MOPAC internal coordinates of N, CA, C and O (Angstrom, degrees):
PM7 1SCF
backbone

  N    0.0000 0     0.00 0     0.00 0    0    0    0
  C    1.4516 1     0.00 0     0.00 0    1    0    0
  C    1.5189 1   108.62 1     0.00 0    2    1    0
  O    1.2310 1   120.31 1   -39.43 1    3    2    1
  N    1.2765 1   117.01 1   140.57 1    3    2    1
  C    1.4563 1   122.48 1   178.39 1    5    3    2
  C    1.5133 1   108.81 1  -110.75 1    6    5    3
  O    1.2310 1   121.38 1   -47.86 1    7    6    5
  N    1.3407 1   114.97 1   132.14 1    7    6    5
  C    1.4730 1   122.04 1   178.37 1    9    7    6
  C    1.5191 1   107.43 1  -129.39 1   10    9    7
  O    1.2310 1   120.19 1   -47.99 1   11   10    9
  N    1.3262 1   117.24 1   132.01 1   11   10    9
  C    1.4486 1   121.60 1   176.27 1   13   11   10
  C    1.5316 1   107.43 1   -97.86 1   14   13   11
  O    1.2310 1   120.77 1   -57.39 1   15   14   13
  N    1.3330 1   116.13 1   122.61 1   15   14   13
  C    1.4600 1   121.14 1  -176.91 1   17   15   14
  C    1.5187 1   109.26 1  -125.92 1   18   17   15
  O    1.2310 1   120.57 1   -51.54 1   19   18   17
  N    1.3279 1   116.51 1   128.46 1   19   18   17
  C    1.4635 1   121.63 1   175.62 1   21   19   18
  C    1.5294 1   108.11 1   -92.48 1   22   21   19
  O    1.2310 1   120.46 1   -52.19 1   23   22   21
  N    1.3344 1   116.72 1   127.81 1   23   22   21
  C    1.4562 1   121.12 1   177.32 1   25   23   22
  C    1.5170 1   109.00 1  -127.70 1   26   25   23
  O    1.2310 1   121.12 1   -19.08 1   27   26   25
  N    1.3169 1   115.47 1   160.92 1   27   26   25
  C    1.4613 1   120.42 1   179.01 1   29   27   26
  C    1.5239 1   109.69 1   -68.20 1   30   29   27
  O    1.2310 1   120.13 1   -21.78 1   31   30   29
  N    1.3160 1   117.36 1   158.22 1   31   30   29
  C    1.4660 1   119.86 1   176.74 1   33   31   30
  C    1.5412 1   112.07 1   -57.76 1   34   33   31
  O    1.2310 1   120.48 1   145.04 1   35   34   33
  N    1.3293 1   116.68 1   -34.96 1   35   34   33
  C    1.4620 1   120.42 1   178.66 1   37   35   34
  C    1.5269 1   111.08 1   -65.47 1   38   37   35
  O    1.2310 1   120.61 1   135.92 1   39   38   37
  N    1.3407 1   116.44 1   -44.08 1   39   38   37
  C    1.4682 1   120.19 1   178.93 1   41   39   38
  C    1.5101 1   110.41 1   -65.18 1   42   41   39
  O    1.2310 1   120.35 1   140.87 1   43   42   41
  N    1.3335 1   116.93 1   -39.13 1   43   42   41
  C    1.4614 1   120.64 1   178.17 1   45   43   42
  C    1.5319 1   110.71 1   -61.94 1   46   45   43
  O    1.2310 1   120.73 1   134.83 1   47   46   45
  N    1.3295 1   116.22 1   -45.17 1   47   46   45
  C    1.4644 1   119.95 1   179.33 1   49   47   46
  C    1.5159 1   111.41 1   -62.22 1   50   49   47
  O    1.2310 1   120.85 1   139.41 1   51   50   49
  N    1.3135 1   115.98 1   -40.59 1   51   50   49
  C    1.4644 1   120.43 1   178.92 1   53   51   50
  C    1.5284 1   111.41 1   -64.82 1   54   53   51
  O    1.2310 1   120.93 1   135.48 1   55   54   53
  N    1.3349 1   115.83 1   -44.52 1   55   54   53
  C    1.4621 1   120.12 1   178.42 1   57   55   54
  C    1.5380 1   111.19 1   -62.55 1   58   57   55
  O    1.2310 1   120.67 1   137.44 1   59   58   57
  N    1.3332 1   116.33 1   -42.56 1   59   58   57
  C    1.4566 1   120.61 1   179.04 1   61   59   58
  C    1.5205 1   110.88 1   -61.44 1   62   61   59
  O    1.2310 1   120.69 1   136.26 1   63   62   61
  N    1.3390 1   116.29 1   -43.74 1   63   62   61
  C    1.4613 1   120.57 1  -179.40 1   65   63   62
  C    1.5298 1   111.23 1   -63.76 1   66   65   63
  O    1.2310 1   120.67 1   135.47 1   67   66   65
  N    1.3336 1   116.32 1   -44.53 1   67   66   65
  C    1.4624 1   120.53 1   179.18 1   69   67   66
  C    1.5201 1   110.86 1   -64.24 1   70   69   67
  O    1.2310 1   120.25 1   137.34 1   71   70   69
  N    1.3204 1   117.13 1   -42.66 1   71   70   69
  C    1.4621 1   121.37 1   178.85 1   73   71   70
  C    1.5256 1   110.24 1   -60.55 1   74   73   71
  O    1.2310 1   120.58 1   136.33 1   75   74   73
  N    1.3270 1   116.49 1   -43.67 1   75   74   73
  C    1.4637 1   120.54 1   179.56 1   77   75   74
  C    1.5228 1   111.35 1   -63.74 1   78   77   75
  O    1.2310 1   120.59 1   139.16 1   79   78   77
  N    1.3491 1   116.47 1   -40.84 1   79   78   77
  C    1.4664 1   120.12 1   178.01 1   81   79   78
  C    1.5225 1   111.93 1   -61.17 1   82   81   79
  O    1.2310 1   120.63 1   147.57 1   83   82   81
  N    1.3207 1   116.40 1   -32.43 1   83   82   81
  C    1.4568 1   121.18 1  -178.02 1   85   83   82
  C    1.5285 1   112.27 1   -93.16 1   86   85   83
  O    1.2310 1   120.58 1   179.27 1   87   86   85
  N    1.3393 1   116.50 1    -0.73 1   87   86   85
  C    1.4491 1   120.06 1   179.35 1   89   87   86
  C    1.5247 1   112.75 1    69.80 1   90   89   87
  O    1.2310 1   120.75 1  -148.20 1   91   90   89
  N    1.3341 1   116.18 1    31.80 1   91   90   89
  C    1.4572 1   121.47 1  -178.70 1   93   91   90
  C    1.5213 1   109.31 1  -118.25 1   94   93   91
  O    1.2310 1   120.66 1   -25.06 1   95   94   93
  N    1.3389 1   116.34 1   154.94 1   95   94   93
  C    1.4500 1   116.88 1   173.23 1   97   95   94
  C    1.5355 1   108.55 1   -79.52 1   98   97   95
  O    1.2310 1   121.15 1   -19.55 1   99   98   97
  N    1.3103 1   115.40 1   160.45 1   99   98   97
  C    1.4732 1   121.22 1  -172.22 1  101   99   98
  C    1.5279 1   112.21 1   -58.20 1  102  101   99
  O    1.2310 1   119.62 1   135.34 1  103  102  101
  N    1.3247 1   118.34 1   -44.66 1  103  102  101
  C    1.4687 1   121.22 1  -177.17 1  105  103  102
  C    1.5276 1   111.42 1   -63.17 1  106  105  103
  O    1.2310 1   120.42 1   136.19 1  107  106  105
  N    1.3271 1   116.81 1   -43.81 1  107  106  105
  C    1.4694 1   119.21 1  -179.91 1  109  107  106
  C    1.5209 1   111.50 1   -67.22 1  110  109  107
  O    1.2310 1   120.65 1   140.83 1  111  110  109
  N    1.3301 1   116.36 1   -39.17 1  111  110  109
  C    1.4555 1   119.38 1   178.79 1  113  111  110
  C    1.5322 1   110.61 1   -66.26 1  114  113  111
  O    1.2310 1   120.06 1   134.91 1  115  114  113
  N    1.3244 1   117.50 1   -45.09 1  115  114  113
  C    1.4705 1   120.87 1   179.29 1  117  115  114
  C    1.5300 1   109.97 1   -60.81 1  118  117  115
  O    1.2310 1   120.04 1   139.40 1  119  118  117
  N    1.3282 1   117.53 1   -40.60 1  119  118  117
  C    1.4678 1   120.34 1   177.84 1  121  119  118
  C    1.5249 1   110.50 1   -62.41 1  122  121  119
  O    1.2310 1   120.34 1   138.93 1  123  122  121
  N    1.3411 1   116.96 1   -41.07 1  123  122  121
  C    1.4728 1   120.54 1   179.14 1  125  123  122
  C    1.5283 1   110.95 1   -64.11 1  126  125  123
  O    1.2310 1   120.66 1   138.54 1  127  126  125
  N    1.3386 1   116.34 1   -41.46 1  127  126  125
  C    1.4665 1   120.20 1   178.88 1  129  127  126
  C    1.5292 1   110.07 1   -60.31 1  130  129  127
  O    1.2310 1   120.49 1   133.72 1  131  130  129
  N    1.3331 1   116.67 1   -46.28 1  131  130  129
  C    1.4639 1   120.61 1   179.44 1  133  131  130
  C    1.5252 1   111.88 1   -64.19 1  134  133  131
  O    1.2310 1   120.57 1   136.84 1  135  134  133
  N    1.3285 1   116.51 1   -43.16 1  135  134  133
  C    1.4635 1   120.14 1   179.78 1  137  135  134
  C    1.5290 1   110.87 1   -64.28 1  138  137  135
  O    1.2310 1   120.15 1   137.95 1  139  138  137
  N    1.3387 1   117.31 1   -42.05 1  139  138  137
  C    1.4642 1   120.72 1   178.21 1  141  139  138
  C    1.5269 1   110.91 1   -63.38 1  142  141  139
  O    1.2310 1   120.73 1   139.15 1  143  142  141
  N    1.3312 1   116.22 1   -40.85 1  143  142  141
  C    1.4703 1   120.21 1   179.05 1  145  143  142
  C    1.5212 1   110.44 1   -64.57 1  146  145  143
  O    1.2310 1   120.07 1   136.98 1  147  146  145
  N    1.3179 1   117.46 1   -43.02 1  147  146  145
  C    1.4582 1   121.25 1   179.31 1  149  147  146
  C    1.5194 1   111.36 1   -65.25 1  150  149  147
  O    1.2310 1   120.21 1   141.90 1  151  150  149
  N    1.3298 1   117.21 1   -38.10 1  151  150  149
  C    1.4571 1   121.38 1  -179.13 1  153  151  150
  C    1.5247 1   112.18 1   -70.92 1  154  153  151
  O    1.2310 1   120.31 1   152.94 1  155  154  153
  N    1.3460 1   117.02 1   -27.06 1  155  154  153
  C    1.4517 1   119.86 1  -177.55 1  157  155  154
  C    1.5324 1   113.29 1   -85.13 1  158  157  155
  O    1.2310 1   120.65 1   172.75 1  159  158  157
  N    1.3196 1   116.36 1    -7.25 1  159  158  157
  C    1.4657 1   120.16 1   179.43 1  161  159  158
  C    1.5193 1   109.91 1   -74.41 1  162  161  159
  O    1.2310 1   120.01 1   -32.07 1  163  162  161
  N    1.3223 1   117.59 1   147.93 1  163  162  161
  C    1.4593 1   119.88 1   177.78 1  165  163  162
  C    1.5265 1   110.32 1   -58.59 1  166  165  163
  O    1.2310 1   121.03 1   -38.26 1  167  166  165
  N    1.3147 1   115.64 1   141.74 1  167  166  165
  C    1.4568 1   118.88 1  -178.86 1  169  167  166
  C    1.5154 1   113.20 1   -95.69 1  170  169  167
  O    1.2310 1   120.31 1  -175.50 1  171  170  169
  N    1.3253 1   117.01 1     4.50 1  171  170  169
  C    1.4524 1   120.26 1   175.38 1  173  171  170
  C    1.5136 1   115.13 1    84.88 1  174  173  171
  O    1.2310 1   119.66 1  -177.39 1  175  174  173
  N    1.3325 1   118.25 1     2.61 1  175  174  173
  C    1.4577 1   119.74 1  -179.60 1  177  175  174
  C    1.5159 1   112.35 1   -83.13 1  178  177  175
  O    1.2310 1   120.52 1   165.76 1  179  178  177
  N    1.3321 1   116.60 1   -14.24 1  179  178  177
  C    1.4573 1   120.23 1  -177.31 1  181  179  178
  C    1.5184 1   111.68 1    81.74 1  182  181  179
  O    1.2310 1   120.06 1  -177.73 1  183  182  181
  N    1.3227 1   117.49 1     2.27 1  183  182  181
  C    1.4580 1   120.93 1   179.56 1  185  183  182
  C    1.5153 1   109.00 1  -109.43 1  186  185  183
  O    1.2310 1   121.15 1   -38.01 1  187  186  185
  N    1.3031 1   115.40 1   141.99 1  187  186  185
  C    1.4504 1   121.92 1  -178.31 1  189  187  186
  C    1.5260 1   108.20 1  -109.77 1  190  189  187
  O    1.2310 1   120.63 1   -50.49 1  191  190  189
  N    1.3120 1   116.41 1   129.51 1  191  190  189
  C    1.4614 1   119.44 1   177.47 1  193  191  190
  C    1.5188 1   109.01 1   -72.93 1  194  193  191
  O    1.2310 1   120.79 1   -16.19 1  195  194  193
  N    1.3129 1   116.10 1   163.81 1  195  194  193
  C    1.4649 1   120.66 1   177.55 1  197  195  194
  C    1.5315 1   109.92 1   -59.37 1  198  197  195
  O    1.2310 1   121.15 1   135.77 1  199  198  197
  N    1.3346 1   115.41 1   -44.23 1  199  198  197
  C    1.4672 1   119.86 1   178.95 1  201  199  198
  C    1.5276 1   110.84 1   -63.13 1  202  201  199
  O    1.2310 1   120.34 1   137.44 1  203  202  201
  N    1.3123 1   116.96 1   -42.56 1  203  202  201
  C    1.4599 1   121.23 1   178.36 1  205  203  202
  C    1.5142 1   112.01 1   -63.25 1  206  205  203
  O    1.2310 1   120.73 1   141.84 1  207  206  205
  N    1.3326 1   116.21 1   -38.16 1  207  206  205
  C    1.4623 1   121.54 1   178.47 1  209  207  206
  C    1.5232 1   110.37 1   -64.23 1  210  209  207
  O    1.2310 1   120.55 1   133.95 1  211  210  209
  N    1.3383 1   116.55 1   -46.05 1  211  210  209
  C    1.4598 1   120.32 1   179.72 1  213  211  210
  C    1.5262 1   111.43 1   -65.99 1  214  213  211
  O    1.2310 1   120.31 1   143.13 1  215  214  213
  N    1.3209 1   117.02 1   -36.87 1  215  214  213
  C    1.4648 1   120.96 1   176.14 1  217  215  214
  C    1.5196 1   109.76 1   -63.25 1  218  217  215
  O    1.2310 1   120.12 1   136.27 1  219  218  217
  N    1.3162 1   117.38 1   -43.73 1  219  218  217
  C    1.4519 1   121.39 1   179.31 1  221  219  218
  C    1.5333 1   110.66 1   -61.25 1  222  221  219
  O    1.2310 1   120.29 1   136.18 1  223  222  221
  N    1.3453 1   117.05 1   -43.82 1  223  222  221
  C    1.4609 1   120.18 1   178.99 1  225  223  222
  C    1.5197 1   112.15 1   -63.16 1  226  225  223
  O    1.2310 1   120.54 1   138.11 1  227  226  225
  N    1.3513 1   116.58 1   -41.89 1  227  226  225
  C    1.4639 1   119.34 1   178.16 1  229  227  226
  C    1.5227 1   111.01 1   -62.47 1  230  229  227
  O    1.2310 1   120.40 1   138.53 1  231  230  229
  N    1.3336 1   116.84 1   -41.47 1  231  230  229
  C    1.4677 1   120.12 1   179.39 1  233  231  230
  C    1.5265 1   111.48 1   -66.19 1  234  233  231
  O    1.2310 1   120.29 1   141.29 1  235  234  233
  N    1.3340 1   117.06 1   -38.71 1  235  234  233
  C    1.4583 1   120.38 1   177.21 1  237  235  234
  C    1.5286 1   111.69 1   -64.76 1  238  237  235
  O    1.2310 1   120.64 1   144.48 1  239  238  237
  N    1.3246 1   116.37 1   -35.52 1  239  238  237
  C    1.4706 1   121.11 1  -176.80 1  241  239  238
  C    1.5203 1   112.89 1   -80.62 1  242  241  239
  O    1.2310 1   120.10 1   164.76 1  243  242  241
  N    1.3469 1   117.42 1   -15.24 1  243  242  241
  C    1.4640 1   120.30 1  -178.36 1  245  243  242
  C    1.5077 1   111.09 1   -54.94 1  246  245  243
  O    1.2310 1   120.70 1   -55.43 1  247  246  245
  N    1.3278 1   116.27 1   124.57 1  247  246  245
  C    1.4488 1   121.72 1   178.09 1  249  247  246
  C    1.5204 1   114.43 1    83.68 1  250  249  247
  O    1.2310 1   119.90 1   176.53 1  251  250  249
  N    1.3407 1   117.79 1    -3.47 1  251  250  249
  C    1.4591 1   119.56 1  -177.19 1  253  251  250
  C    1.5183 1   112.91 1   -67.28 1  254  253  251
  O    1.2310 1   120.16 1   158.95 1  255  254  253
  N    1.3315 1   117.30 1   -21.05 1  255  254  253
  C    1.4591 1   119.66 1   179.41 1  257  255  254
  C    1.5309 1   111.06 1   -65.56 1  258  257  255
  O    1.2310 1   120.10 1   162.70 1  259  258  257
  N    1.3166 1   117.42 1   -17.30 1  259  258  257
  C    1.4624 1   121.23 1  -179.98 1  261  259  258
  C    1.5336 1   112.04 1   -88.70 1  262  261  259
  O    1.2310 1   120.02 1   173.73 1  263  262  261
  N    1.3242 1   117.56 1    -6.27 1  263  262  261
  C    1.4646 1   120.47 1   179.39 1  265  263  262
  C    1.5252 1   109.85 1   -72.41 1  266  265  263
  O    1.2310 1   120.30 1   -29.99 1  267  266  265
  N    1.3272 1   117.03 1   150.01 1  267  266  265
  C    1.4696 1   118.90 1   179.30 1  269  267  266
  C    1.5286 1   110.75 1   -68.68 1  270  269  267
  O    1.2310 1   120.98 1   -31.65 1  271  270  269
  N    1.3326 1   115.73 1   148.35 1  271  270  269
  C    1.4638 1   121.63 1   177.35 1  273  271  270
  C    1.5295 1   107.23 1   -81.20 1  274  273  271
  O    1.2310 1   120.32 1   -51.65 1  275  274  273
  N    1.3254 1   117.00 1   128.35 1  275  274  273
  C    1.4555 1   121.25 1   179.35 1  277  275  274
  C    1.5222 1   109.59 1  -115.51 1  278  277  275
  O    1.2310 1   120.35 1   -34.90 1  279  278  277
  N    1.3321 1   116.94 1   145.10 1  279  278  277
  C    1.4630 1   119.00 1   176.91 1  281  279  278
  C    1.5317 1   109.81 1   -69.44 1  282  281  279
  O    1.2310 1   120.14 1   -26.57 1  283  282  281
  N    1.3132 1   117.33 1   153.43 1  283  282  281
  C    1.4693 1   120.16 1  -179.68 1  285  283  282
  C    1.5213 1   111.63 1   -61.01 1  286  285  283
  O    1.2310 1   119.71 1   154.18 1  287  286  285
  N    1.3167 1   118.17 1   -25.82 1  287  286  285
  C    1.4729 1   120.27 1   179.14 1  289  287  286
  C    1.5217 1   111.38 1   -64.18 1  290  289  287
  O    1.2310 1   119.86 1   160.20 1  291  290  289
  N    1.3386 1   117.86 1   -19.80 1  291  290  289
  C    1.4547 1   120.92 1   178.40 1  293  291  290
  C    1.5145 1   111.67 1   -68.25 1  294  293  291
  O    1.2310 1   120.16 1   166.92 1  295  294  293
  N    1.3240 1   117.30 1   -13.08 1  295  294  293
  C    1.4564 1   121.16 1  -177.21 1  297  295  294
  C    1.5328 1   112.18 1  -112.13 1  298  297  295
  O    1.2310 1   120.37 1  -160.21 1  299  298  297
  N    1.3090 1   116.90 1    19.79 1  299  298  297
  C    1.4695 1   119.68 1   178.08 1  301  299  298
  C    1.5240 1   109.35 1   -81.47 1  302  301  299
  O    1.2310 1   120.78 1   -21.25 1  303  302  301
  N    1.3132 1   116.11 1   158.75 1  303  302  301
  C    1.4582 1   121.21 1   177.84 1  305  303  302
  C    1.5391 1   110.73 1   -57.95 1  306  305  303
  O    1.2310 1   121.36 1   138.99 1  307  306  305
  N    1.3318 1   115.00 1   -41.01 1  307  306  305
  C    1.4623 1   120.03 1  -177.77 1  309  307  306
  C    1.5364 1   111.11 1   -64.49 1  310  309  307
  O    1.2310 1   120.31 1   140.81 1  311  310  309
  N    1.3301 1   117.02 1   -39.19 1  311  310  309
  C    1.4617 1   118.17 1  -178.39 1  313  311  310
  C    1.5162 1   111.55 1   -72.70 1  314  313  311
  O    1.2310 1   120.03 1   150.91 1  315  314  313
  N    1.3229 1   117.54 1   -29.09 1  315  314  313
  C    1.4597 1   121.14 1   179.61 1  317  315  314
  C    1.5224 1   110.78 1   -75.49 1  318  317  315
  O    1.2310 1   120.39 1   138.02 1  319  318  317
  N    1.3429 1   116.86 1   -41.98 1  319  318  317
  C    1.4649 1   121.55 1  -174.67 1  321  319  318
  C    1.5352 1   112.28 1  -106.72 1  322  321  319
  O    1.2310 1   119.66 1  -150.93 1  323  322  321
  N    1.3326 1   118.25 1    29.07 1  323  322  321
  C    1.4697 1   120.32 1  -175.46 1  325  323  322
  C    1.5293 1   112.79 1   -62.58 1  326  325  323
  O    1.2310 1   119.02 1   153.30 1  327  326  325
  N    1.3195 1   119.47 1   -26.70 1  327  326  325
  C    1.4617 1   120.93 1   179.52 1  329  327  326
  C    1.5137 1   112.52 1   -74.45 1  330  329  327
  O    1.2310 1   119.83 1   165.04 1  331  330  329
  N    1.3237 1   117.93 1   -14.96 1  331  330  329
  C    1.4690 1   121.15 1  -174.35 1  333  331  330
  C    1.5291 1   112.24 1  -104.35 1  334  333  331
  O    1.2310 1   119.85 1  -166.39 1  335  334  333
  N    1.3147 1   117.89 1    13.61 1  335  334  333
  C    1.4800 1   120.17 1  -179.97 1  337  335  334
  C    1.4895 1   111.01 1   -86.80 1  338  337  335
  O    1.2310 1   120.10 1   180.00 1  339  338  337

């Protein structure tokens, strides 16, 4: 199937650079990116594959290293409901 897609010059440059890094021509790399994106979309069954689950966890964890470190006492029942005592 052939699809014509208009992208910004920045996106084109990025795709070209990635394709070159992988030793692929631009059209084949762009097709792979689209196919990978389509394959990673939920299929509507309500079931998550092992790979999809791990991908979801990695995406959730992205940037978490920048979160402040909290003591475990911050997660006690008393600390959560201290206004209701």
